[in-house]
ZASEZA-192853 format. One record per residue (C-alpha): residue number from 1; x negated, y negated, z negated. Coordinates in steps of 0.2 Angstrom, whole numbers. Layout:
N
n_east_north_up
NUM_X_Y_Z
...
This chain:
273
n_east_north_up
1_0_0_0
2_-5_-18_2
3_-10_-27_-15
4_-5_-44_-19
5_-16_-58_-12
6_-15_-77_-15
7_-21_-88_-1
8_-27_-106_-1
9_-37_-118_10
10_-55_-123_8
11_-72_-116_6
12_-79_-107_-10
13_-93_-110_-22
14_-103_-127_-25
15_-95_-133_-8
16_-81_-145_-12
17_-64_-136_-14
18_-71_-121_-23
19_-74_-116_-41
20_-90_-118_-50
21_-94_-107_-65
22_-108_-111_-77
23_-110_-94_-84
24_-125_-83_-77
25_-118_-72_-64
26_-119_-53_-64
27_-126_-54_-47
28_-128_-62_-30
29_-127_-56_-12
30_-126_-62_6
31_-114_-55_18
32_-116_-62_36
33_-118_-81_35
34_-109_-82_18
35_-118_-81_0
36_-109_-76_-15
37_-111_-75_-34
38_-100_-63_-44
39_-96_-60_-62
40_-91_-42_-68
41_-83_-42_-85
42_-81_-25_-94
43_-76_-32_-111
44_-65_-47_-116
45_-73_-64_-116
46_-72_-80_-106
47_-79_-89_-91
48_-82_-108_-90
49_-76_-117_-75
50_-85_-133_-73
51_-77_-138_-56
52_-59_-133_-52
53_-57_-124_-36
54_-55_-107_-27
55_-62_-90_-31
56_-58_-72_-27
57_-52_-62_-42
58_-50_-44_-45
59_-40_-39_-61
60_-37_-20_-66
61_-27_-16_-81
62_-31_-1_-93
63_-24_16_-87
64_-11_26_-96
65_-14_42_-105
66_-8_60_-101
67_7_67_-110
68_8_80_-123
69_20_95_-122
70_21_114_-124
71_22_116_-105
72_14_105_-92
73_12_86_-95
74_12_72_-82
75_-4_62_-78
76_-6_45_-84
77_-3_30_-72
78_-17_19_-66
79_-18_1_-73
80_-11_-12_-61
81_-24_-18_-48
82_-22_-37_-43
83_-33_-44_-29
84_-31_-63_-28
85_-41_-70_-13
86_-43_-89_-14
87_-36_-90_-32
88_-36_-107_-40
89_-46_-109_-56
90_-44_-124_-67
91_-58_-133_-77
92_-62_-126_-94
93_-64_-110_-103
94_-54_-96_-94
95_-49_-82_-106
96_-54_-65_-100
97_-45_-50_-107
98_-51_-33_-102
99_-37_-21_-106
100_-41_-5_-115
101_-36_12_-108
102_-22_21_-118
103_-28_32_-132
104_-23_51_-132
105_-7_54_-141
106_-10_63_-158
107_-10_82_-159
108_6_81_-170
109_15_70_-158
110_24_78_-144
111_29_66_-131
112_24_55_-117
113_7_47_-115
114_4_29_-120
115_3_14_-109
116_-14_5_-106
117_-16_-13_-110
118_-15_-27_-98
119_-31_-36_-91
120_-31_-55_-86
121_-42_-69_-81
122_-33_-86_-84
123_-16_-84_-77
124_-20_-68_-66
125_-14_-52_-73
126_-16_-33_-70
127_-3_-23_-80
128_-7_-8_-90
129_-3_9_-83
130_11_20_-88
131_9_36_-99
132_12_53_-92
133_29_62_-96
134_29_73_-111
135_40_84_-123
136_58_83_-126
137_62_78_-108
138_55_61_-110
139_51_53_-93
140_35_46_-87
141_32_28_-93
142_33_13_-81
143_18_2_-79
144_5_-5_-67
145_7_13_-59
146_19_25_-66
147_16_41_-76
148_19_58_-68
149_34_68_-73
150_32_84_-84
151_35_102_-78
152_47_113_-87
153_59_128_-84
154_74_117_-85
155_78_101_-77
156_64_89_-77
157_64_71_-82
158_60_56_-70
159_42_50_-66
160_37_32_-71
161_39_18_-59
162_24_7_-54
163_24_-12_-52
164_27_-19_-35
165_11_-27_-28
166_0_-18_-41
167_3_0_-41
168_14_15_-37
169_26_27_-44
170_21_44_-53
171_24_60_-45
172_39_72_-48
173_37_87_-60
174_44_104_-55
175_55_118_-64
176_40_130_-62
177_31_122_-76
178_20_111_-65
179_19_92_-68
180_17_77_-57
181_2_66_-55
182_1_48_-61
183_2_34_-48
184_-13_25_-42
185_-16_8_-34
186_-17_15_-16
187_-4_29_-17
188_10_37_-28
189_6_52_-38
190_8_69_-29
191_23_79_-34
192_20_96_-42
193_21_110_-28
194_15_127_-35
195_2_118_-45
196_-1_102_-55
197_1_86_-44
198_-14_76_-39
199_-16_58_-46
200_-13_44_-33
201_-28_37_-25
202_-35_21_-30
203_-41_6_-19
204_-58_1_-14
205_-64_-17_-17
206_-80_-26_-12
207_-81_-42_-22
208_-97_-36_-30
209_-105_-34_-13
210_-103_-15_-13
211_-87_-5_-11
212_-80_2_-28
213_-64_11_-30
214_-53_7_-44
215_-36_12_-52
216_-34_31_-48
217_-20_41_-56
218_-22_55_-68
219_-18_73_-62
220_-3_82_-68
221_-6_99_-77
222_-2_115_-69
223_5_132_-75
224_-10_140_-68
225_-19_127_-57
226_-21_109_-63
227_-21_94_-51
228_-36_83_-47
229_-37_65_-53
230_-36_51_-40
231_-51_43_-33
232_-55_27_-43
233_-58_36_-60
234_-42_46_-63
235_-44_60_-75
236_-42_78_-69
237_-29_90_-76
238_-33_100_-92
239_-33_84_-102
240_-48_75_-94
241_-51_57_-99
242_-51_44_-85
243_-67_34_-81
244_-71_19_-91
245_-69_2_-83
246_-59_9_-68
247_-42_8_-75
248_-39_26_-70
249_-25_37_-78
250_-29_51_-90
251_-26_69_-84
252_-11_79_-91
253_-13_96_-100
254_-4_112_-102
255_1_115_-120
256_-11_102_-127
257_-15_83_-128
258_-17_74_-111
259_-33_64_-107
260_-36_45_-112
261_-34_31_-99
262_-49_22_-93
263_-52_4_-98
264_-49_-10_-85
265_-61_-23_-77
266_-61_-41_-71
267_-72_-47_-57
268_-73_-65_-51
269_-82_-70_-35
270_-86_-87_-28
271_-95_-92_-12
272_-110_-103_-14
273_-115_-106_4
């Protein structure tokens, strides 16, 4: 799917019309005739904008965790992924929040996984991912991307819904005790079909000068064969945790606790020449 983008006019960097950030950048690079500085934040903090203007912003929320059930639990949904090209940043200290990935549910708590926390820089947000479906027919949670639905021998609950422009829905569970995968930024979670559903694929972004894939959905657990986590940090089935600072969803588990979601990330890029 196409992620949200924000367009404006003007150039980027120290050139008039573009933001200037006084903090030391994480790195710099040149692409064609353009030069860029970028800031990658893997923990909450702030950025100081000394000249208001335009920047490119990537915000990924924390991923949801997999559910917990006596059968197969759904994979956690990825954190919402917002890509804002030519975003306007005002002068002053811009608050940066890097959302935490959802913790595993406790071993005494049968139920859906937990939602990840949202990330933001200034007014630009990436919503936390939804927890995977768990015991007592509780559906997958809604979020940046939705959690996958559990599998059971009776009727199965619904998967969670993703947020338009930031993610996708979780995958459906099946009555053969196979669960659906959590949604990813690039695709919905796969429905269970003879095994646990795969997590939805994430999306690649190159604001750092290299292509990095974020926000993959967690895999659904299977009766005999688990699903695979989505590209972009999604956890595999059998309760595997998602990768930190990708916003990936945690993997579901058969008869045990699902995996934790991955923390989010914020990247800001400005053109300097």
